[in-house]
C-alpha positions as CSV (number, residue, x, y, z in Angstrom):
1,M,-80.7,23.7,88.8
2,E,-77.8,21.4,87.7
3,N,-80.3,18.9,86.2
4,E,-82.2,21.7,84.4
5,H,-78.9,23.0,82.9
6,T,-78.0,19.5,81.8
7,Q,-81.3,19.1,80.0
8,K,-80.8,22.4,78.1
9,L,-77.3,21.4,77.1
10,S,-78.6,18.0,75.9
11,R,-81.3,19.7,73.8
12,R,-78.8,22.0,72.3
13,E,-76.4,19.2,71.5
14,F,-79.2,17.3,70.0
15,L,-80.1,20.2,67.7
16,K,-76.5,20.6,66.7
17,L,-76.3,17.0,65.8
18,I,-79.4,17.2,63.6
19,G,-77.9,20.3,61.9
20,A,-74.7,18.4,61.3
21,A,-76.5,15.5,59.9
22,A,-78.5,17.7,57.5
23,S,-75.2,19.3,56.4
24,G,-73.7,15.9,55.8
25,L,-76.6,14.8,53.7
26,L,-76.3,18.0,51.7
27,M,-72.6,17.3,51.0
28,A,-73.4,13.7,49.9
29,A,-76.0,15.0,47.5
30,A,-73.7,17.6,46.1
31,T,-70.7,15.3,45.6
32,A,-72.5,12.1,44.5
33,N,-72.1,11.1,40.9
34,P,-75.5,10.2,39.5
35,S,-74.0,8.4,36.5
36,F,-73.7,4.6,36.5
37,A,-70.9,3.4,38.6
38,S,-68.7,0.6,37.2
39,S,-65.8,-1.4,38.4
40,G,-64.4,-1.7,34.9
41,E,-65.1,-0.7,31.3
42,E,-68.8,-0.6,30.7
43,L,-70.0,-3.1,28.1
44,P,-72.4,-2.1,25.3
45,P,-76.0,-3.1,26.0
46,E,-76.0,-6.1,23.6
47,E,-73.2,-7.5,25.7
48,H,-75.0,-7.1,29.1
49,W,-76.2,-10.1,31.1
50,A,-79.9,-10.6,30.4
51,M,-82.7,-13.1,30.7
52,L,-85.4,-14.0,28.3
53,Y,-88.7,-15.0,29.8
54,D,-91.2,-16.7,27.4
55,A,-94.5,-16.6,29.1
56,T,-95.9,-19.1,26.6
57,K,-93.5,-21.7,28.0
58,C,-94.1,-21.0,31.7
59,S,-96.1,-23.6,33.5
60,G,-96.4,-21.6,36.8
61,C,-94.4,-24.2,38.8
62,R,-92.7,-21.5,40.7
63,E,-89.4,-23.3,40.9
64,C,-87.8,-20.0,40.1
65,E,-89.3,-18.5,43.2
66,V,-87.9,-21.3,45.4
67,A,-84.5,-21.1,43.8
68,C,-84.4,-17.3,44.3
69,K,-85.3,-17.5,48.0
70,S,-82.9,-20.3,48.6
71,Y,-79.9,-18.6,47.0
72,N,-80.6,-15.2,48.5
73,K,-81.5,-16.6,51.9
74,L,-85.0,-15.0,51.9
75,S,-87.7,-16.0,54.3
76,E,-90.9,-17.7,53.1
77,E,-94.0,-15.5,52.9
78,D,-97.4,-15.7,51.2
79,V,-97.5,-12.5,49.1
80,D,-99.1,-11.4,45.9
81,D,-96.5,-8.7,45.1
82,L,-92.7,-8.2,45.3
83,S,-91.4,-7.3,48.7
84,G,-88.2,-7.1,50.7
85,N,-88.3,-10.9,51.0
86,T,-89.6,-11.7,47.5
87,F,-87.4,-10.8,44.6
88,T,-89.2,-12.8,42.0
89,L,-92.8,-13.7,41.7
90,I,-95.0,-15.7,39.3
91,K,-98.6,-14.4,38.8
92,L,-101.4,-15.8,36.7
93,Y,-103.3,-13.5,34.4
94,Q,-106.8,-14.5,33.2
95,S,-109.1,-12.4,31.0
96,E,-112.6,-11.7,32.3
97,D,-114.2,-14.1,29.9
98,G,-111.5,-16.8,30.6
99,S,-110.4,-16.9,27.0
100,Q,-106.9,-15.8,27.7
101,K,-104.5,-17.0,30.4
102,S,-100.9,-16.4,30.9
103,F,-98.3,-16.5,33.7
104,R,-95.9,-13.6,34.2
105,K,-92.7,-13.4,36.1
106,F,-92.2,-10.2,38.1
107,Q,-88.8,-9.0,39.1
108,C,-86.3,-6.1,38.6
109,M,-86.0,-5.4,34.9
110,H,-82.4,-4.3,35.0
111,C,-82.9,-1.4,32.7
112,V,-80.2,-0.5,30.2
113,E,-80.5,3.1,31.7
114,P,-82.1,2.5,35.1
115,A,-84.2,5.3,36.5
116,C,-83.6,4.0,40.1
117,A,-79.9,4.6,39.8
118,A,-80.3,7.9,38.1
119,S,-82.6,9.1,40.8
120,C,-80.4,8.0,43.7
121,P,-78.6,11.0,45.1
122,V,-75.7,8.9,46.6
123,S,-75.4,6.2,43.9
124,A,-76.5,3.4,46.3
125,L,-78.1,1.8,43.3
126,H,-75.8,1.5,40.3
127,K,-75.3,-0.5,37.2
128,I,-72.2,-2.6,37.0
129,E,-70.2,-3.0,33.8
130,N,-71.9,-6.2,32.6
131,G,-75.4,-5.1,33.2
132,P,-77.0,-6.0,36.5
133,V,-78.3,-3.1,38.7
134,I,-77.1,-3.6,42.2
135,Y,-77.5,-2.0,45.6
136,D,-74.9,-0.7,48.2
137,S,-76.6,-0.6,51.6
138,Y,-73.7,1.4,53.1
139,K,-74.4,4.3,50.8
140,C,-78.2,4.3,51.1
141,I,-79.7,7.2,53.1
142,G,-83.2,5.8,52.9
143,C,-84.8,8.5,50.7
144,R,-86.6,5.9,48.6
145,Y,-86.5,8.0,45.5
146,C,-85.6,4.8,43.6
147,M,-89.0,3.3,44.5
148,Q,-90.8,6.4,43.1
149,A,-88.6,6.4,39.9
150,C,-88.9,2.8,38.9
151,A,-91.6,2.2,36.3
152,F,-91.8,-1.5,37.2
153,G,-92.1,-1.2,41.0
154,A,-89.0,-3.4,41.6
155,P,-87.2,-1.7,44.6
156,R,-88.9,-2.5,47.9
157,Y,-88.2,-1.4,51.4
158,D,-87.7,-4.3,53.9
159,W,-89.3,-3.0,57.1
160,S,-88.6,-6.4,58.9
161,L,-85.0,-5.4,59.5
162,A,-83.8,-3.4,62.4
163,Y,-82.2,-1.1,59.9
164,P,-84.5,-1.1,56.9
165,L,-83.0,-1.5,53.5
166,I,-84.0,-1.4,49.8
167,R,-84.2,-5.0,48.5
168,K,-84.6,-6.3,44.9
169,C,-83.3,-8.8,42.4
170,E,-79.6,-8.3,41.5
171,M,-79.6,-11.0,38.9
172,C,-77.3,-13.2,41.1
173,Y,-74.4,-11.1,39.7
174,H,-71.9,-12.9,42.1
175,R,-73.2,-16.4,41.3
176,E,-70.9,-18.5,39.0
177,N,-73.7,-20.1,37.0
178,G,-75.8,-17.0,36.5
179,P,-79.3,-16.4,38.0
180,A,-80.6,-19.2,40.1
181,C,-84.1,-18.8,38.7
182,A,-82.9,-19.3,35.1
183,E,-80.7,-22.3,35.9
184,I,-83.6,-24.2,37.6
185,C,-86.4,-23.5,35.1
186,P,-87.6,-27.0,34.0
187,K,-89.5,-25.6,30.9
188,Q,-86.7,-23.3,29.7
189,A,-89.2,-20.5,30.0
190,L,-86.2,-18.6,31.4
191,M,-82.9,-18.3,29.5
192,F,-79.8,-16.5,30.6
193,G,-77.2,-15.0,28.3
194,K,-76.1,-11.9,26.5
195,R,-78.8,-9.4,25.7
196,G,-78.0,-9.2,22.0
197,D,-78.0,-13.0,21.7
198,L,-81.3,-13.4,23.6
199,I,-83.0,-10.8,21.4
200,E,-82.0,-12.8,18.3
201,I,-83.4,-16.0,19.9
202,A,-86.6,-14.2,20.7
203,K,-87.0,-12.9,17.2
204,A,-86.3,-16.4,15.8
205,R,-89.1,-17.8,17.9
206,I,-91.4,-15.1,16.6
207,A,-90.4,-15.8,13.0
208,V,-91.2,-19.5,13.2
209,N,-94.4,-19.1,15.2
210,A,-96.5,-16.6,13.2
211,G,-99.3,-15.1,15.2
212,K,-98.3,-16.8,18.5
213,Y,-96.7,-13.8,20.1
214,F,-98.3,-10.5,20.9
215,E,-97.6,-8.0,18.1
216,D,-94.6,-10.1,17.1
217,R,-92.3,-8.1,19.3
218,V,-90.0,-8.5,22.3
219,Y,-90.9,-6.4,25.3
220,G,-87.7,-4.8,26.7
221,E,-85.9,-4.5,23.4
222,F,-86.7,-0.8,23.2
223,E,-89.2,0.1,26.0
224,G,-87.9,2.7,28.3
225,G,-84.5,2.7,26.6
226,G,-84.3,-1.1,26.8
227,T,-84.2,-3.6,29.6
228,S,-82.1,-6.7,30.4
229,I,-85.2,-8.8,31.2
230,L,-86.8,-9.5,27.8
231,I,-90.3,-10.9,27.6
232,L,-92.3,-12.8,25.0
233,S,-96.1,-13.1,25.6
234,A,-99.2,-14.4,23.7
235,V,-101.4,-11.8,25.5
236,P,-101.1,-8.0,25.5
237,F,-98.1,-6.9,27.6
238,E,-100.2,-4.4,29.6
239,A,-102.6,-7.2,30.5
240,I,-99.8,-9.0,32.4
241,G,-98.7,-5.8,34.2
242,L,-96.0,-4.4,31.9
243,P,-96.3,-0.6,31.4
244,A,-96.6,0.8,27.9
245,L,-93.3,2.7,27.4
246,D,-91.8,4.5,24.4
247,P,-88.1,4.1,23.6
248,K,-87.2,7.2,25.6
249,P,-84.8,6.2,28.4
250,L,-86.5,6.1,31.8
251,P,-84.0,8.5,33.6
252,D,-85.1,11.2,31.2
253,R,-88.6,10.9,32.8
254,T,-87.4,11.1,36.4
255,R,-84.4,13.5,36.2
256,W,-86.5,16.2,37.8
257,A,-86.4,14.2,41.0
258,L,-82.7,14.2,41.2
259,N,-82.5,17.9,40.3
260,I,-84.6,18.8,43.4
261,V,-82.6,16.7,45.8
262,P,-80.0,19.5,46.7
263,A,-82.9,22.0,47.2
264,I,-84.5,19.5,49.6
265,F,-81.4,19.1,51.6
266,F,-80.8,22.9,51.7
267,G,-84.3,23.2,53.0
268,V,-83.7,20.6,55.7
269,G,-80.5,22.3,56.8
270,G,-82.2,25.7,56.8
271,A,-85.2,24.4,58.8
272,M,-82.9,22.7,61.4
273,A,-80.8,25.9,61.7
274,A,-84.0,27.9,62.3
275,V,-85.1,25.5,65.0
276,Y,-81.7,25.7,66.7
277,R,-81.8,29.5,66.7
278,S,-85.3,29.6,68.1
279,S,-84.4,27.2,70.9
280,K,-81.3,29.2,71.7
281,K,-83.4,32.4,71.9
282,S,-85.9,30.7,74.2
283,D,-83.2,29.5,76.5
284,K,-81.7,33.0,76.7
285,E,-85.1,34.6,77.5
286,A,-85.8,32.0,80.2
287,E,-82.4,32.8,81.8
288,E,-83.0,36.5,81.7
289,K,-86.4,36.1,83.4
290,K,-84.8,34.1,86.2
291,A,-82.2,36.8,86.6
């Protein structure tokens, strides 16, 4: 009898703990500030850290991949997509008839108004004052809304860890010489600097190379409200995996997700409370039958 009573108490305590956890999540969702966090005065977009990737200069050497893994202490893996252990990846595009070829560097685009940060109910992803979008694992609750919100598929879940985390490029924001990938690029296909300056450099290249670059435009200047990874390409942007986006900021497209978060947590709390009440009723009925 003592053992049976202990098991009932254990189950009750378990349900209480779940209910408390759901309530805690609800409070986090209600009090979190979805706006961009900053440790200082936020700089205007033209002053943000940025990188210009000129696909016409890229040789596909993948030195950027090696530098990224080395600096971020990421394990080696043979993958064809971004992952929890691959923050930057070079892919080769080739048209069906073989007439067009181009390399493309995949990574977080560090949007001027990041949808991942806007969709995070606890601000685990946030944009710091000089531009990079970074991640705070201590705040993360594992909802993965950021993965759904990102138009570029940058945030990835690292299932190899005992406690899975979101992983992605953070533009080496704590590195003195800027991003490791940009510093090592032997062809200067990658350039690091202020966003406004890099846009001017990109436009200057377009001006002196008539017909070389697709539509004579810089991808990321306006797309999705603007990005801090700017791209020049000789082939259509969509062909190398870049989504066609109008200038509307990306958070405006995903704000609905953040709006339903409190409702979800209320639902979880209500469901757990119902389970607890049902369990309590069953225990009482069982005790009455024994009596």
